[in-house]
N, C-alpha and C positions, 0 to 999 in steps of 0.2 A: 423387612421389605415385603410388599404384597404384589401379587400378579394383577392383571387387568380384571379378574373376577373377585378380588379381595382375598384370595386364598394365600396364606403365607407361603412364600417360595420354599421354605425349609420343609413344608409338609407335602410338597409335590415332587414327582419324579421329573427329571429334565432330559430333553433330547435336543441335540444340535441338528438343525436341518442340514442334510447332506444332499449333494446333487442327485437329481432324479435320473437314473440311467436304466436301460432295459435290464442289464444284469442284476443290479441291486434290487429291482422291483419284481423280478421274475416270479418269486413265490407268492406274490399277492395278485398278479395279473400281468398286464402288458403296458409298456410305454410306446406310443406310436408318434412318429414325427411327421408333420404335415408339410414337408418341404419338397417332395418328389412330384412335380407336376408335369403334365404334357397337354398339348393343345388338341382340342376336339371341336366338333360342330363347325367344321369348315373355318376354323380359326376364331370363332366367336366366344369360346370359353376355354378356360384352363381347368383341367381335372386333376384332382389328387385322390389317389386310391389309398385307403388304409387297409392293409391286408390283415384282417382279423375275423374271427367268428364270434358273434355275440351269443354266447351259450345260454340255454334256458333249461329248466327242469320241470316244465309244465306241459300239459297237452293243450292244444288250441290256444296258444297265447296271442296277444295283440302287441304289436310294436308300439311303444310309447315314446314320443319324441317331444322334448321340452326345451325351452330356452331359459338360461340362467343369466341374470345380471348379478355379478358377484362383487361385493364390497371387500376392500382389502382388510386384512387383520393386522393390527399393530403388534409388532414383535418387541419383546417376548410376549407370547400369547399362551393362555391356559386352555387346554382341552379337557372338558369334564365328561364328555360322552362320545360314544361311537355308534354308528349304525351299520347294519348289514342287510343284504338282500339274499335270503337263503336259496331262492329258486332261480335267480337270473344274474347274469353278468350286467355290469353297468358301465357305460362309456361316456366320458366327457370330451367333447371336441372343441378346441378353442376357435373362436371367430374374432378374437382381438388379441393384441400383444399383451400378455400378462404372465406372471410367474405363479403357478398354482402352488399352494402349500398342501402337501399330501401327507396325512398321518394315517397309518394302517396297522392292523394286527390280525394275526390268524386266530381262528377259533380254538379254544382250549377243549379239553375232554368234556367239559360241561356245556359246550356250545357258546360260551361267553368269550369276550376278548381275552386272549392270553397275554398278560402283561409282559412276559418274557420275549414275546415276538414283536412288540411295539417298534415301529420304525417311523421316522419323520424325514420327508424329502422336500426340497425346493425345486420345482420344475422350471424349465426354460420356456421362453415364448415359443409357441408352435407345437409343444408336446401335447399329445392326447393321452388320456389316462383311462385304462380299462381295468376295472376291479372285477376279479373272478367272483362267481356266485359264492356267497357265504363269507367273503372277506370283510372284516370290520374296518370301517374308515370314518374319519371325521367329516363333517359337512364341508362341502367345497368352499374354499376361500382362496384369496391371493395375497401376495406380499406386495406392499407399496403402491400398487395401482389397481383400479377396478378391472374386472375381466368379464368377457362375455363368452358363454359356452353353449353348445347344443349338447343335450343329454339324451341318450337312448338306452332303453332297457325294455324287456318284455313285461307284459302285465297279464297275469293269468287269473284263475278263479280264487286263489288264496291270497290273503294279505302278505306282502313281500317286503315290508320294511320293519325292521326290528331295531329299537334304540335301547342302548344299555349304558348306564352310568359307569365310568371308570372307578375302580376301588380307591385310587388316588389320582388327583388331577395331574395332568401332564403339561409341563411348560416346554414350549418349543421356541428356539431362537436361532439366529444365524451364528456361525462360528465367529469367534472373535474375542 
């Protein structure tokens, strides 16, 4: 049997997607829920505050705000590479109802993804994801339905996106 990239499943490591919770994700960053709102502007707007700090390790950075239209990933799915941003945290804020697929790893002693720290999560609609600076993660995707997200991170004077192939492909799937 082969995965969606043609890699034999027997040659890939496997992870079951588990629920994305603040406690389970703490060592990689933060999970923020966008459901606590209050009315502002004389009743003309509802405001949701996400209490977090978008950390950066650069002097004189600029805030970069991007919009992502994300296509869903068919499960089981094969992850072959991760990316990291060594100098800044990165946050994805949902602006549609979707379930993000979140695959992360800590940096090993050599700075590359530590395969022993790999974790895979399935987010709930309304959850925002903040990756700490230097945390390795798969490109943003969703399960079953397209999603729309705003992404914010700092941009400084040095390149801040590093992509690294995994030593073995990682197959992620729902429990079952």
